[in-house]
C-alpha positions as CSV (number, residue, x, y, z in Angstrom):
1,X,28.8,3.2,-8.6
2,X,28.5,1.6,-5.2
3,X,25.1,0.9,-3.7
4,X,24.8,0.7,0.1
5,X,21.8,-1.3,1.2
6,X,20.1,-0.8,4.5
7,X,17.1,-2.8,5.8
8,X,15.2,-2.1,9.1
9,X,13.5,-5.5,9.1
10,X,10.2,-4.0,10.1
11,X,11.7,-2.2,13.1
12,X,11.0,1.4,12.4
13,X,12.8,2.6,15.5
14,X,16.0,1.6,13.7
15,X,15.4,4.0,10.8
16,X,17.1,7.1,12.3
17,X,20.3,5.2,13.0
18,X,20.3,3.6,9.5
19,X,19.8,7.1,7.9
20,X,22.5,8.6,10.1
21,X,24.9,5.9,8.9
22,X,24.2,6.7,5.2
23,X,24.7,10.4,5.9
24,X,28.0,9.6,7.6
25,X,29.1,7.7,4.5
26,X,28.3,10.8,2.4
27,X,26.2,9.0,-0.1
28,X,25.2,10.9,-3.2
29,X,21.5,10.1,-3.0
30,X,19.2,8.2,-0.7
31,X,16.6,6.0,-2.5
32,X,13.6,4.7,-0.5
33,X,11.4,2.6,-2.8
34,X,8.9,1.2,-0.3
35,X,8.7,3.0,3.1
36,X,6.9,6.1,4.1
37,X,8.4,5.8,7.6
38,X,11.9,5.8,6.1
39,X,11.2,8.8,3.9
40,X,10.1,10.8,6.9
41,X,13.2,9.7,8.9
42,X,15.4,10.7,6.0
43,X,13.8,14.1,5.6
44,X,14.2,14.8,9.3
45,X,17.9,13.9,9.1
46,X,19.2,15.8,6.1
47,X,18.5,18.8,3.9
48,X,21.6,18.3,1.9
49,X,21.5,14.8,0.4
50,X,18.8,14.2,-2.3
51,X,16.1,11.8,-1.3
52,X,13.9,9.8,-3.7
53,X,10.9,8.1,-2.1
54,X,7.8,6.1,-3.0
55,X,4.8,6.4,-0.7
56,X,1.2,5.2,-0.8
57,X,-0.1,8.5,0.6
58,X,-0.2,12.2,-0.4
59,X,3.4,13.4,0.0
60,X,2.2,17.0,0.4
61,X,0.0,16.1,3.3
62,X,2.8,14.1,4.9
63,X,5.1,17.1,4.6
64,X,7.6,15.4,2.4
65,X,7.3,18.0,-0.4
66,X,5.8,21.4,-0.9
67,X,3.8,20.4,-4.0
68,X,3.6,17.5,-6.5
69,X,4.7,19.6,-9.5
70,X,7.5,21.6,-7.7
71,X,8.6,19.6,-4.7
72,X,11.2,22.1,-3.5
73,X,13.9,21.1,-1.0
74,X,15.8,17.8,-1.4
75,X,13.0,15.3,-1.8
76,X,11.1,13.9,-4.8
77,X,9.8,10.6,-5.9
78,X,6.5,8.8,-6.6
79,X,3.2,8.3,-4.9
80,X,0.9,5.3,-5.5
81,X,-2.1,7.1,-3.9
82,X,-2.9,3.6,-2.7
83,X,-4.7,4.9,0.4
84,X,-7.0,7.1,-1.6
85,X,-8.8,4.5,-3.8
86,X,-10.9,3.0,-1.0
87,X,-14.2,3.9,-2.7
88,X,-13.3,1.9,-5.8
89,X,-12.2,-1.1,-3.7
90,X,-15.4,-1.1,-1.6
91,X,-17.5,-0.9,-4.8
92,X,-15.6,-3.9,-6.3
93,X,-16.0,-5.8,-3.0
94,X,-19.7,-5.2,-3.0
95,X,-19.9,-6.4,-6.6
96,X,-17.7,-9.5,-5.7
97,X,-19.8,-10.4,-2.7
98,X,-23.3,-8.9,-3.2
99,X,-24.8,-11.2,-0.5
100,X,-22.4,-10.1,2.2
101,X,-24.2,-8.5,5.1
102,X,-21.2,-7.2,7.0
103,X,-18.4,-5.2,5.4
104,X,-15.2,-4.6,7.3
105,X,-11.8,-3.0,6.7
106,X,-8.5,-4.2,8.2
107,X,-6.4,-1.1,9.1
108,X,-3.0,-0.7,10.9
109,X,-3.7,2.0,13.4
110,X,0.1,2.6,13.9
111,X,1.0,2.9,10.3
112,X,1.9,6.3,8.7
113,X,-1.1,6.0,6.3
114,X,-3.7,5.2,9.1
115,X,-5.2,8.7,9.4
116,X,-5.7,9.2,5.6
117,X,-6.8,5.6,5.2
118,X,-9.5,5.8,7.8
119,X,-10.7,9.2,6.5
120,X,-10.9,7.9,2.9
121,X,-12.6,4.6,3.9
122,X,-15.3,6.4,5.9
123,X,-16.0,8.9,3.1
124,X,-16.1,6.1,0.6
125,X,-18.6,4.1,2.6
126,X,-20.8,7.2,3.1
127,X,-20.8,8.0,-0.7
128,X,-21.7,4.4,-1.5
129,X,-24.4,4.2,1.2
130,X,-22.6,1.4,3.0
131,X,-21.6,0.7,6.6
132,X,-18.1,-0.5,7.1
133,X,-16.7,-1.7,10.5
134,X,-13.0,-1.0,11.1
135,X,-10.9,-3.8,12.5
136,X,-7.4,-3.0,13.7
137,X,-4.0,-4.9,13.7
138,X,-0.5,-3.6,14.1
139,X,1.4,-6.9,14.8
140,X,1.3,-10.4,13.2
141,X,-0.5,-11.8,16.3
142,X,-3.1,-9.0,16.1
143,X,-3.7,-10.0,12.5
144,X,-4.5,-13.5,13.6
145,X,-6.9,-12.1,16.3
146,X,-8.6,-9.8,13.8
147,X,-9.4,-12.6,11.4
148,X,-10.7,-14.8,14.3
149,X,-13.0,-11.9,15.3
150,X,-14.2,-11.4,11.7
151,X,-14.9,-15.1,11.3
152,X,-17.4,-14.9,14.2
153,X,-19.8,-12.7,12.1
154,X,-21.6,-14.5,9.3
155,X,-21.8,-12.8,5.9
156,X,-18.5,-10.9,6.3
157,X,-16.5,-9.4,3.4
158,X,-13.3,-7.6,3.9
159,X,-11.0,-5.0,2.4
160,X,-7.4,-4.9,3.6
161,X,-6.0,-1.3,3.6
162,X,-2.7,-0.5,2.0
163,X,0.0,-0.8,4.6
164,X,3.6,-2.0,4.7
165,X,2.9,-4.4,7.6
166,X,0.1,-6.1,5.7
167,X,2.1,-6.3,2.5
168,X,5.0,-8.0,4.4
169,X,2.5,-10.4,6.0
170,X,0.5,-11.1,2.8
171,X,1.0,-14.8,2.9
172,X,-0.3,-15.0,6.4
173,X,-3.3,-12.8,5.6
174,X,-4.2,-14.7,2.4
175,X,-4.0,-18.0,4.4
176,X,-6.2,-16.6,7.1
177,X,-8.8,-15.5,4.6
178,X,-8.8,-18.9,3.0
179,X,-9.0,-20.6,6.4
180,X,-12.0,-18.5,7.5
181,X,-13.5,-18.5,4.0
182,X,-13.7,-14.8,3.7
183,X,-14.0,-12.8,0.4
184,X,-11.3,-10.2,0.6
185,X,-10.0,-7.5,-1.7
186,X,-6.4,-6.2,-1.3
187,X,-4.4,-3.2,-2.4
188,X,-1.8,-4.8,-4.7
189,X,-1.4,-7.8,-7.0
190,X,1.3,-9.4,-4.7
191,X,-1.6,-10.6,-2.5
192,X,-3.3,-12.3,-5.4
193,X,0.0,-14.0,-6.2
194,X,0.1,-15.8,-2.9
195,X,-3.6,-16.8,-2.9
196,X,-5.5,-13.6,-2.2
197,X,-8.9,-13.5,-3.9
198,X,-8.8,-10.1,-5.6
199,X,-6.6,-6.9,-5.7
200,X,-7.0,-3.4,-7.0
201,X,-4.2,-0.9,-6.9
202,X,-1.1,0.4,-8.6
203,X,1.8,-1.6,-9.9
204,X,4.5,-1.4,-7.2
205,X,7.2,-2.6,-9.6
206,X,6.6,0.4,-11.9
207,X,6.8,2.7,-8.9
208,X,10.1,1.1,-7.7
209,X,11.6,1.5,-11.2
210,X,10.7,5.2,-11.1
211,X,12.6,5.6,-7.9
212,X,15.6,4.1,-9.7
213,X,15.2,6.3,-12.7
214,X,14.9,9.5,-10.6
215,X,18.0,8.4,-8.6
216,X,19.9,8.0,-11.8
217,X,18.9,11.4,-13.1
218,X,20.0,13.1,-9.8
219,X,23.3,11.3,-10.0
220,X,23.7,12.8,-13.5
221,X,23.2,16.3,-12.1
222,X,19.5,17.1,-11.9
223,X,18.0,18.5,-8.7
224,X,15.3,16.8,-6.7
225,X,13.5,20.1,-6.3
226,X,13.0,20.2,-10.1
227,X,11.7,16.7,-10.6
228,X,7.8,16.5,-10.1
229,X,6.5,13.7,-7.9
230,X,5.1,11.0,-10.2
231,X,1.6,9.6,-9.9
232,X,0.2,6.3,-11.1
233,X,-1.5,6.5,-14.5
234,X,-3.3,3.2,-14.1
235,X,-4.7,0.9,-11.4
236,X,-4.8,-2.8,-11.9
237,X,-7.5,-5.3,-11.1
238,X,-6.3,-8.9,-10.5
239,X,-8.6,-11.8,-9.8
240,X,-7.5,-15.2,-8.5
241,X,-10.0,-17.8,-10.0
242,X,-8.4,-20.7,-8.1
243,X,-9.0,-19.0,-4.8
244,X,-12.6,-18.1,-5.9
245,X,-13.3,-21.8,-6.6
246,X,-11.9,-22.9,-3.3
247,X,-14.2,-20.4,-1.6
248,X,-17.2,-21.5,-3.6
249,X,-17.5,-18.0,-5.1
250,X,-18.5,-17.3,-8.7
251,X,-16.8,-14.2,-10.0
252,X,-19.3,-12.0,-11.8
253,X,-18.6,-11.7,-15.5
254,X,-18.6,-7.9,-15.2
255,X,-15.6,-8.2,-12.9
256,X,-13.8,-10.7,-15.2
257,X,-14.3,-8.3,-18.1
258,X,-12.7,-5.5,-16.1
259,X,-9.8,-7.6,-14.8
260,X,-6.3,-6.7,-16.1
261,X,-5.1,-10.2,-15.0
262,X,-6.8,-13.5,-14.1
263,X,-4.8,-16.1,-12.1
264,X,-6.1,-19.6,-12.8
């Protein structure tokens, strides 16, 4: 088996050309483990080649599949539903920083998950009886500016929405949070690995493995239309105690008891 790798380097405008090149090479399956934008570009380009994706949003709402159980067409894959657990993250953030007087959410307004993320965050805040201000960034420089803005308001705590840009810039974001001494909760454990305070979300590695498993099953003769879209069975809470100590925060024992992993 030969694997053709393509990488857009964060430049989504390159995706149609990269997909067109794979189609020209008559590949047997297109596997997309970490890009909603690439999945949408591939769907627009071919109805013949099977496509296996992983996305953080609802693939039915995105128009990738007809339904989760019976995808139909030539696409299937996995969804992390990462943009839909905003209420849980806000609740954990409130428990982490009970004295915070200003809650904010960092959102990429140009990301494919922006609309669903904003909707879910607003609904979550309303259900929890909280007010959450939205702060926007769609470039690395705008991320710097967003944190500088947040640092001007005393008592701020932040949740960082699930987005490919933020995941790719996680070291920058974690460093800015430390610099401005902000308590922040993130969407995946990879943030906590690079110094982020706390994360709650699915296991990306498991999702990527499922993309590989489904790609293999299709290569052996199964059809994408018959393979149900997989959903996460567990979300993981990760706490970085080293970062908490540097910020002068004491993690509540209730959070530590819930944590699936504690980084010391």
